[in-house]
A tleap script that builds the chain and sets N, CA, C and O, in Angstrom:
source leaprc.protein.ff14SB
mol = sequence {
  NMET ALA THR ASP ASN GLY PHE THR ILE SER
  GLU ILE GLU SER ASP GLY ASP HIE VAL HIE
  LEU LEU ILE ASP CYS ASN PRO GLN HIE SER
  ILE PRO ASN ILE ILE LYS ALA LEU LYS GLY
  VAL SER ALA ARG LEU LEU PHE LYS GLU PHE
  PRO GLN LEU LYS LYS LYS LEU TRP GLY GLY
  ASN ILE TRP ASN PRO SER TYR PHE VAL ALA
  THR VAL ARG GLU HIE MET GLU ALA GLN LEU
  ARG GLN TYR ILE GLN ASN GLN LYS VAL CARG
}
set mol.1.N position { 94.575 84.889 123.661 }
set mol.1.CA position { 94.188 85.392 124.639 }
set mol.1.C position { 93.112 86.418 123.818 }
set mol.1.O position { 91.912 86.186 123.969 }
set mol.2.N position { 93.430 87.285 123.154 }
set mol.2.CA position { 92.670 87.863 121.968 }
set mol.2.C position { 91.266 86.882 121.849 }
set mol.2.O position { 90.156 86.908 122.382 }
set mol.3.N position { 91.729 86.286 121.167 }
set mol.3.CA position { 90.594 84.635 120.368 }
set mol.3.C position { 89.797 84.208 121.833 }
set mol.3.O position { 88.573 84.249 121.958 }
set mol.4.N position { 90.588 83.862 122.725 }
set mol.4.CA position { 89.531 83.319 123.648 }
set mol.4.C position { 88.888 84.544 124.685 }
set mol.4.O position { 88.461 84.366 125.826 }
set mol.5.N position { 88.956 85.856 123.914 }
set mol.5.CA position { 87.515 86.950 124.767 }
set mol.5.C position { 87.127 87.132 123.700 }
set mol.5.O position { 86.209 87.925 123.910 }
set mol.6.N position { 87.178 86.880 122.115 }
set mol.6.CA position { 86.169 86.872 121.498 }
set mol.6.C position { 86.553 88.371 120.623 }
set mol.6.O position { 85.629 88.994 120.100 }
set mol.7.N position { 88.092 88.911 120.516 }
set mol.7.CA position { 87.947 89.670 119.376 }
set mol.7.C position { 88.947 89.472 118.705 }
set mol.7.O position { 89.242 88.282 118.594 }
set mol.8.N position { 89.890 90.512 117.978 }
set mol.8.CA position { 91.306 89.692 117.056 }
set mol.8.C position { 91.992 92.049 117.109 }
set mol.8.O position { 91.615 93.218 117.029 }
set mol.9.N position { 93.265 91.032 117.317 }
set mol.9.CA position { 94.286 92.324 116.617 }
set mol.9.C position { 94.020 91.985 116.021 }
set mol.9.O position { 93.633 90.828 115.858 }
set mol.10.N position { 94.128 93.389 114.916 }
set mol.10.CA position { 94.176 92.980 113.236 }
set mol.10.C position { 95.613 94.166 112.911 }
set mol.10.O position { 95.886 94.425 111.739 }
set mol.11.N position { 96.245 94.656 113.801 }
set mol.11.CA position { 97.306 95.460 114.122 }
set mol.11.C position { 97.731 95.803 114.869 }
set mol.11.O position { 96.945 96.068 115.778 }
set mol.12.N position { 99.167 96.083 115.155 }
set mol.12.CA position { 99.662 96.561 116.469 }
set mol.12.C position { 101.293 97.153 116.077 }
set mol.12.O position { 102.014 96.717 115.179 }
set mol.13.N position { 101.545 98.048 116.853 }
set mol.13.CA position { 102.775 98.566 116.210 }
set mol.13.C position { 102.750 99.566 117.962 }
set mol.13.O position { 101.806 99.908 118.675 }
set mol.14.N position { 104.892 99.827 118.160 }
set mol.14.CA position { 104.547 100.363 119.371 }
set mol.14.C position { 105.684 101.715 118.843 }
set mol.14.O position { 106.747 101.566 118.240 }
set mol.15.N position { 105.100 102.915 119.261 }
set mol.15.CA position { 105.900 103.773 119.219 }
set mol.15.C position { 106.451 104.874 120.553 }
set mol.15.O position { 106.085 105.954 121.017 }
set mol.16.N position { 107.701 103.721 120.853 }
set mol.16.CA position { 108.901 104.073 121.469 }
set mol.16.C position { 108.395 103.612 123.610 }
set mol.16.O position { 109.010 102.894 124.399 }
set mol.17.N position { 106.503 104.794 123.906 }
set mol.17.CA position { 106.088 105.149 125.244 }
set mol.17.C position { 104.404 104.708 125.097 }
set mol.17.O position { 103.574 104.785 126.003 }
set mol.18.N position { 104.209 104.318 123.952 }
set mol.18.CA position { 102.688 103.766 123.755 }
set mol.18.C position { 102.602 102.559 122.547 }
set mol.18.O position { 103.532 102.305 121.781 }
set mol.19.N position { 101.871 102.182 122.550 }
set mol.19.CA position { 100.887 100.668 122.046 }
set mol.19.C position { 99.583 101.510 121.064 }
set mol.19.O position { 98.729 102.242 121.562 }
set mol.20.N position { 99.706 101.183 119.597 }
set mol.20.CA position { 99.306 100.877 118.986 }
set mol.20.C position { 98.095 99.510 118.237 }
set mol.20.O position { 98.446 98.573 117.521 }
set mol.21.N position { 96.725 99.818 118.687 }
set mol.21.CA position { 96.617 98.772 118.010 }
set mol.21.C position { 95.224 99.194 117.108 }
set mol.21.O position { 94.745 100.327 117.147 }
set mol.22.N position { 94.546 97.844 116.121 }
set mol.22.CA position { 93.768 98.358 115.235 }
set mol.22.C position { 93.039 96.620 115.755 }
set mol.22.O position { 93.473 95.506 115.459 }
set mol.23.N position { 91.729 97.021 116.664 }
set mol.23.CA position { 91.154 95.918 117.171 }
set mol.23.C position { 90.058 95.225 116.468 }
set mol.23.O position { 90.976 94.510 116.066 }
set mol.24.N position { 88.983 94.726 115.916 }
set mol.24.CA position { 88.225 93.966 115.582 }
set mol.24.C position { 87.062 92.833 116.380 }
set mol.24.O position { 86.993 91.604 116.367 }
set mol.25.N position { 86.274 93.839 117.014 }
set mol.25.CA position { 85.235 92.968 118.276 }
set mol.25.C position { 84.351 93.324 117.719 }
set mol.25.O position { 84.467 94.083 116.757 }
set mol.26.N position { 82.875 92.759 118.277 }
set mol.26.CA position { 81.693 92.687 117.804 }
set mol.26.C position { 81.166 94.449 118.984 }
set mol.26.O position { 81.547 94.764 120.112 }
set mol.27.N position { 80.385 95.030 118.201 }
set mol.27.CA position { 79.609 96.599 119.040 }
set mol.27.C position { 79.318 95.709 120.824 }
set mol.27.O position { 79.892 96.115 121.834 }
set mol.28.N position { 78.429 94.614 120.827 }
set mol.28.CA position { 78.844 93.928 122.080 }
set mol.28.C position { 79.535 93.937 123.572 }
set mol.28.O position { 79.301 93.794 124.772 }
set mol.29.N position { 80.757 94.265 122.416 }
set mol.29.CA position { 81.842 93.859 123.359 }
set mol.29.C position { 82.109 94.694 124.764 }
set mol.29.O position { 81.071 95.281 125.067 }
set mol.30.N position { 83.064 94.910 125.622 }
set mol.30.CA position { 82.563 95.947 126.602 }
set mol.30.C position { 84.520 96.452 126.323 }
set mol.30.O position { 85.427 95.620 126.348 }
set mol.31.N position { 84.725 97.999 126.078 }
set mol.31.CA position { 85.753 98.483 125.058 }
set mol.31.C position { 86.703 98.026 126.898 }
set mol.31.O position { 87.576 97.161 126.965 }
set mol.32.N position { 86.270 98.766 128.000 }
set mol.32.CA position { 87.164 98.384 129.232 }
set mol.32.C position { 87.164 96.993 129.212 }
set mol.32.O position { 86.493 97.338 128.239 }
set mol.33.N position { 87.200 96.180 129.254 }
set mol.33.CA position { 86.881 95.036 129.670 }
set mol.33.C position { 88.308 94.780 128.424 }
set mol.33.O position { 89.387 94.472 128.930 }
set mol.34.N position { 88.257 94.890 127.178 }
set mol.34.CA position { 89.308 94.742 126.008 }
set mol.34.C position { 90.837 95.132 126.631 }
set mol.34.O position { 91.909 94.527 126.625 }
set mol.35.N position { 90.461 96.279 127.105 }
set mol.35.CA position { 91.677 96.953 127.733 }
set mol.35.C position { 92.693 96.517 128.878 }
set mol.35.O position { 93.902 96.303 128.972 }
set mol.36.N position { 91.529 96.495 129.728 }
set mol.36.CA position { 91.768 95.692 130.780 }
set mol.36.C position { 92.729 94.304 130.403 }
set mol.36.O position { 93.954 94.387 130.319 }
set mol.37.N position { 92.080 93.200 130.219 }
set mol.37.CA position { 92.483 92.454 129.326 }
set mol.37.C position { 94.121 92.198 128.732 }
set mol.37.O position { 95.214 91.837 129.167 }
set mol.38.N position { 93.764 92.450 128.004 }
set mol.38.CA position { 95.421 93.458 126.648 }
set mol.38.C position { 96.478 93.867 128.419 }
set mol.38.O position { 97.387 93.208 128.924 }
set mol.39.N position { 95.939 94.958 128.824 }
set mol.39.CA position { 97.088 95.364 130.173 }
set mol.39.C position { 97.809 94.711 130.792 }
set mol.39.O position { 99.035 94.812 130.816 }
set mol.40.N position { 96.603 93.345 131.841 }
set mol.40.CA position { 97.117 92.860 132.972 }
set mol.40.C position { 98.238 91.470 131.812 }
set mol.40.O position { 99.448 91.266 131.710 }
set mol.41.N position { 97.072 90.872 131.206 }
set mol.41.CA position { 97.508 89.492 130.934 }
set mol.41.C position { 99.103 89.867 129.929 }
set mol.41.O position { 99.942 88.968 129.881 }
set mol.42.N position { 99.383 91.188 129.201 }
set mol.42.CA position { 100.780 91.931 128.915 }
set mol.42.C position { 101.823 92.192 129.849 }
set mol.42.O position { 103.024 92.188 129.583 }
set mol.43.N position { 101.144 92.489 131.294 }
set mol.43.CA position { 102.541 92.960 132.188 }
set mol.43.C position { 102.053 91.490 132.854 }
set mol.43.O position { 102.937 90.633 132.834 }
set mol.44.N position { 101.128 91.197 133.274 }
set mol.44.CA position { 101.994 89.523 134.457 }
set mol.44.C position { 103.285 88.401 132.958 }
set mol.44.O position { 104.356 87.868 133.250 }
set mol.45.N position { 102.598 88.407 131.473 }
set mol.45.CA position { 103.907 87.830 130.537 }
set mol.45.C position { 105.120 88.743 131.646 }
set mol.45.O position { 105.680 88.370 132.677 }
set mol.46.N position { 105.193 90.237 130.775 }
set mol.46.CA position { 106.155 90.815 130.834 }
set mol.46.C position { 107.046 90.859 132.172 }
set mol.46.O position { 108.274 90.785 132.153 }
set mol.47.N position { 106.039 91.026 133.678 }
set mol.47.CA position { 106.622 90.613 134.566 }
set mol.47.C position { 107.643 89.232 135.235 }
set mol.47.O position { 108.567 89.108 136.039 }
set mol.48.N position { 106.670 88.202 134.182 }
set mol.48.CA position { 106.736 86.769 134.516 }
set mol.48.C position { 109.000 86.863 133.733 }
set mol.48.O position { 110.161 86.753 134.127 }
set mol.49.N position { 108.470 87.033 132.941 }
set mol.49.CA position { 110.087 87.108 131.959 }
set mol.49.C position { 111.209 87.941 132.241 }
set mol.49.O position { 112.409 87.732 132.062 }
set mol.50.N position { 110.452 89.170 132.833 }
set mol.50.CA position { 111.339 90.611 133.257 }
set mol.50.C position { 110.940 90.431 134.523 }
set mol.50.O position { 110.020 91.245 134.601 }
set mol.51.N position { 111.025 89.878 135.621 }
set mol.51.CA position { 110.796 90.082 137.723 }
set mol.51.C position { 111.818 91.619 137.380 }
set mol.51.O position { 111.366 92.553 138.043 }
set mol.52.N position { 112.831 91.963 136.667 }
set mol.52.CA position { 113.812 92.810 137.476 }
set mol.52.C position { 112.757 94.674 137.385 }
set mol.52.O position { 113.033 95.711 137.988 }
set mol.53.N position { 111.739 94.438 136.525 }
set mol.53.CA position { 111.335 95.457 136.067 }
set mol.53.C position { 109.841 95.871 136.869 }
set mol.53.O position { 109.097 96.768 136.475 }
set mol.54.N position { 109.636 95.167 137.853 }
set mol.54.CA position { 108.836 95.427 138.966 }
set mol.54.C position { 109.200 96.257 139.791 }
set mol.54.O position { 108.455 96.991 140.440 }
set mol.55.N position { 110.494 96.210 139.841 }
set mol.55.CA position { 112.016 97.687 141.223 }
set mol.55.C position { 111.940 98.586 140.636 }
set mol.55.O position { 111.685 99.677 141.145 }
set mol.56.N position { 112.167 98.377 139.193 }
set mol.56.CA position { 112.524 99.351 138.521 }
set mol.56.C position { 111.179 101.183 137.959 }
set mol.56.O position { 111.553 102.354 137.909 }
set mol.57.N position { 109.814 100.656 137.680 }
set mol.57.CA position { 108.794 101.061 137.750 }
set mol.57.C position { 108.179 101.646 139.068 }
set mol.57.O position { 108.022 101.085 140.153 }
set mol.58.N position { 107.804 103.216 138.595 }
set mol.58.CA position { 106.924 104.046 139.819 }
set mol.58.C position { 106.157 103.001 140.036 }
set mol.58.O position { 105.659 102.598 138.985 }
set mol.59.N position { 105.766 102.211 141.248 }
set mol.59.CA position { 104.408 101.813 141.680 }
set mol.59.C position { 104.551 100.443 141.142 }
set mol.59.O position { 103.472 99.854 141.074 }
set mol.60.N position { 105.396 99.891 140.812 }
set mol.60.CA position { 105.285 98.639 139.871 }
set mol.60.C position { 104.371 98.234 138.572 }
set mol.60.O position { 104.236 97.172 137.965 }
set mol.61.N position { 103.820 99.497 138.413 }
set mol.61.CA position { 103.164 99.284 137.524 }
set mol.61.C position { 103.706 99.500 136.035 }
set mol.61.O position { 104.458 100.446 135.800 }
set mol.62.N position { 103.309 98.599 135.022 }
set mol.62.CA position { 103.851 99.151 133.161 }
set mol.62.C position { 102.730 100.056 133.153 }
set mol.62.O position { 103.331 101.039 133.586 }
set mol.63.N position { 101.747 100.389 133.012 }
set mol.63.CA position { 100.845 99.988 132.335 }
set mol.63.C position { 99.928 101.497 133.184 }
set mol.63.O position { 99.393 101.557 134.291 }
set mol.64.N position { 100.107 102.785 131.843 }
set mol.64.CA position { 99.556 103.890 132.691 }
set mol.64.C position { 97.487 103.311 132.710 }
set mol.64.O position { 96.839 102.408 132.181 }
set mol.65.N position { 97.236 104.267 133.474 }
set mol.65.CA position { 95.471 103.437 133.275 }
set mol.65.C position { 95.071 103.619 132.395 }
set mol.65.O position { 94.281 102.827 131.882 }
set mol.66.N position { 95.550 105.102 131.644 }
set mol.66.CA position { 94.811 105.876 130.831 }
set mol.66.C position { 94.749 104.993 128.772 }
set mol.66.O position { 95.353 104.138 128.125 }
set mol.67.N position { 93.917 105.707 128.643 }
set mol.67.CA position { 93.994 104.566 126.937 }
set mol.67.C position { 93.005 105.727 126.415 }
set mol.67.O position { 92.335 106.450 127.153 }
set mol.68.N position { 93.047 105.790 124.509 }
set mol.68.CA position { 92.270 106.564 123.574 }
set mol.68.C position { 91.831 105.364 122.521 }
set mol.68.O position { 92.426 104.563 121.799 }
set mol.69.N position { 90.467 105.685 122.836 }
set mol.69.CA position { 89.340 104.118 121.852 }
set mol.69.C position { 88.895 105.138 120.590 }
set mol.69.O position { 88.984 106.362 120.681 }
set mol.70.N position { 88.400 104.430 119.391 }
set mol.70.CA position { 87.812 105.392 118.173 }
set mol.70.C position { 87.943 104.770 117.302 }
set mol.70.O position { 88.976 104.304 116.821 }
set mol.71.N position { 86.002 104.613 116.715 }
set mol.71.CA position { 85.535 103.409 116.045 }
set mol.71.C position { 86.224 104.365 114.920 }
set mol.71.O position { 86.602 105.536 114.897 }
set mol.72.N position { 86.196 103.170 113.908 }
set mol.72.CA position { 86.655 102.987 112.668 }
set mol.72.C position { 85.450 102.376 111.500 }
set mol.72.O position { 84.876 101.298 111.347 }
set mol.73.N position { 85.434 103.798 110.751 }
set mol.73.CA position { 84.667 103.120 109.520 }
set mol.73.C position { 85.361 101.698 108.612 }
set mol.73.O position { 86.269 100.884 108.777 }
set mol.74.N position { 84.490 101.951 107.766 }
set mol.74.CA position { 85.669 100.427 107.120 }
set mol.74.C position { 86.337 101.361 105.754 }
set mol.74.O position { 87.482 101.096 105.390 }
set mol.75.N position { 85.714 102.215 105.199 }
set mol.75.CA position { 86.353 103.210 104.211 }
set mol.75.C position { 87.328 103.778 104.927 }
set mol.75.O position { 88.014 104.312 104.055 }
set mol.76.N position { 87.969 104.067 106.247 }
set mol.76.CA position { 89.330 104.424 106.915 }
set mol.76.C position { 90.063 103.352 107.254 }
set mol.76.O position { 91.147 103.434 107.831 }
set mol.77.N position { 89.379 102.046 106.835 }
set mol.77.CA position { 90.350 101.278 107.607 }
set mol.77.C position { 92.010 101.313 107.118 }
set mol.77.O position { 93.111 101.235 107.661 }
set mol.78.N position { 91.603 101.437 106.112 }
set mol.78.CA position { 93.399 100.979 105.023 }
set mol.78.C position { 94.006 101.906 105.876 }
set mol.78.O position { 94.435 101.415 106.920 }
set mol.79.N position { 94.179 103.247 105.708 }
set mol.79.CA position { 94.059 104.330 106.354 }
set mol.79.C position { 94.755 104.303 108.027 }
set mol.79.O position { 95.788 104.645 108.602 }
set mol.80.N position { 94.021 103.945 108.196 }
set mol.80.CA position { 94.695 103.003 109.773 }
set mol.80.C position { 95.571 102.645 110.102 }
set mol.80.O position { 96.450 103.093 110.837 }
set mol.81.N position { 95.362 101.337 109.322 }
set mol.81.CA position { 96.624 100.401 109.330 }
set mol.81.C position { 97.731 100.728 108.834 }
set mol.81.O position { 98.804 100.201 109.129 }
set mol.82.N position { 97.524 101.891 107.803 }
set mol.82.CA position { 99.280 102.157 107.024 }
set mol.82.C position { 99.389 102.887 108.578 }
set mol.82.O position { 100.250 102.306 109.239 }
set mol.83.N position { 98.653 104.153 109.423 }
set mol.83.CA position { 99.488 105.133 109.896 }
set mol.83.C position { 99.712 104.154 111.350 }
set mol.83.O position { 99.816 104.941 112.290 }
set mol.84.N position { 99.820 102.694 111.843 }
set mol.84.CA position { 99.395 101.786 113.419 }
set mol.84.C position { 100.867 101.678 112.134 }
set mol.84.O position { 101.753 102.516 112.307 }
set mol.85.N position { 101.039 100.714 110.985 }
set mol.85.CA position { 102.668 100.313 110.514 }
set mol.85.C position { 103.473 101.361 110.803 }
set mol.85.O position { 104.241 101.354 111.765 }
set mol.86.N position { 103.368 102.192 110.106 }
set mol.86.CA position { 104.299 103.416 110.269 }
set mol.86.C position { 104.958 104.294 112.426 }
set mol.86.O position { 105.740 105.170 112.797 }
set mol.87.N position { 103.969 103.276 113.136 }
set mol.87.CA position { 104.672 104.059 114.353 }
set mol.87.C position { 105.675 103.606 114.770 }
set mol.87.O position { 106.241 104.047 115.770 }
set mol.88.N position { 106.259 102.223 113.781 }
set mol.88.CA position { 107.768 101.602 113.950 }
set mol.88.C position { 108.575 102.272 115.419 }
set mol.88.O position { 109.100 103.076 114.649 }
set mol.89.N position { 108.869 102.477 116.133 }
set mol.89.CA position { 110.623 102.728 116.397 }
set mol.89.C position { 111.926 102.871 115.933 }
set mol.89.O position { 112.709 101.940 116.124 }
set mol.90.N position { 112.386 104.124 115.213 }
set mol.90.CA position { 113.674 103.788 114.249 }
set mol.90.C position { 114.231 103.870 115.631 }
set mol.90.O position { 115.434 103.694 115.824 }
savepdb mol mol.pdb
quit
């Protein structure tokens, strides 16, 4: 899905109730469109595999509409990768 939309997920990890991603994309990409695609595709796949989820979720939504985005300079990328990798649910 990411490559179809012209971006790459470099790192991904979850921390219980949220997901941390490091995404490589061109400055021309629309961040809201990337987030919409990620949330939409992942929700469809989860509901397809676990249809009972929709009944257990308030309003049938798996994702909160909010998100946080920050740009990363090259010299900070290694630190951010390490931070994301350390977010594993223990």
